[in-house]
C-alpha positions in Angstrom: 136.2 310.6 177.0 132.6 309.9 177.4 132.6 307.9 174.1 135.5 305.9 175.4 133.7 305.0 178.7 130.6 304.1 176.6 132.6 301.8 174.3 134.2 300.1 177.2 131.0 299.5 179.0 129.5 297.9 175.9 132.4 295.5 175.3 132.2 294.0 178.9 130.4 290.7 178.5 127.4 289.9 180.6 128.0 286.9 182.7 125.2 284.3 181.8 124.8 280.8 183.1 127.4 278.4 181.9 126.3 276.5 178.8 125.8 272.9 179.8 126.7 270.2 177.3 123.7 268.6 175.5 121.7 265.9 177.0 123.2 263.3 174.5 126.9 264.5 175.3 126.0 264.1 179.2 124.5 260.7 178.8 127.4 259.6 176.6 130.0 260.7 179.3 127.9 259.4 182.2 127.0 256.1 180.5 130.9 255.4 180.1 131.4 256.2 183.6 128.6 253.8 184.8 130.0 251.2 182.6 133.4 251.4 184.3 132.4 252.1 188.0 129.2 250.4 188.6 129.3 247.6 186.0 125.8 247.9 184.6 124.2 245.2 182.6 122.7 245.7 179.1 119.3 245.1 180.5 119.5 248.0 182.9 120.8 250.7 180.3 117.2 251.8 179.2 116.0 252.4 182.7 119.2 254.1 183.6 119.3 256.4 180.7 115.7 257.3 181.4 116.4 258.1 185.0 119.5 260.3 184.0 117.6 262.0 181.0 114.8 263.0 183.4 117.5 264.4 185.7 119.2 266.3 183.1 116.0 267.8 181.9 114.9 268.8 185.4 118.4 270.3 186.0 118.3 272.2 182.8 114.9 273.6 183.5 116.1 274.8 186.8 119.3 276.2 185.7 117.5 278.2 182.6 116.3 280.7 185.1 119.7 282.3 184.9 121.9 283.9 187.4 119.4 286.5 188.5 117.4 283.4 189.8 119.8 280.9 191.0 118.5 277.3 192.0 117.9 276.7 195.5 120.2 274.0 197.2 117.0 272.1 198.3 115.9 272.0 194.5 119.2 270.5 193.5 119.2 268.0 196.4 115.7 267.1 195.6 116.6 266.4 191.9 119.5 264.2 193.0 117.4 262.3 195.7 114.8 261.5 193.0 117.5 260.3 190.5 118.9 258.1 193.2 115.7 256.7 194.5 114.9 255.7 190.8 118.4 254.2 190.3 117.9 252.1 193.5 114.9 250.3 191.7 117.2 249.4 188.8 120.6 248.6 190.2 121.3 245.8 192.7 122.5 246.6 196.1 126.2 246.3 195.2 125.8 248.4 192.1 124.1 251.1 193.9 126.8 251.2 196.6 129.3 251.5 193.8 127.4 254.3 192.3 127.2 256.1 195.7 131.0 255.8 196.0 131.6 257.5 192.6 128.4 259.8 192.7 130.4 262.9 192.7 131.7 262.0 188.9 127.8 262.3 187.9 127.2 265.7 189.6 126.8 268.9 187.6 130.0 271.1 187.5 130.2 273.2 190.7 129.7 276.8 190.4 132.8 278.9 189.2 134.4 281.6 191.2 132.0 284.3 192.3 129.2 282.1 191.1 126.3 282.3 193.7 124.4 279.3 192.5 123.5 276.4 194.8 125.9 273.5 195.3 124.6 270.1 196.0 125.3 268.9 199.4 127.1 265.8 198.1 130.0 267.9 196.7 
């Protein structure tokens, strides 16, 4: 009986942080959405890509701490604010207004059930 309990305990997977898609996959997804929702110009793509890649990198760095050290809501909100301030310098007013309308489409996935990680205030 002790052996059965030991085997069962070993087969229960540990809950790790969810695996995020690669930066290339996220940029591909988000760039399509930006083209559709915001109507970006080809001249704006490089600056927007740099902004989003910096956002992905800081998000990944924060989330790598794992479920034992969930990111603070303020940290996520600051990353979003930094991204948005950078986008304001690239997009015109109409484009940025459209981005804000669809901003929830560009957010990281919300925590799953029972996940205690922070949620951005915009969700």
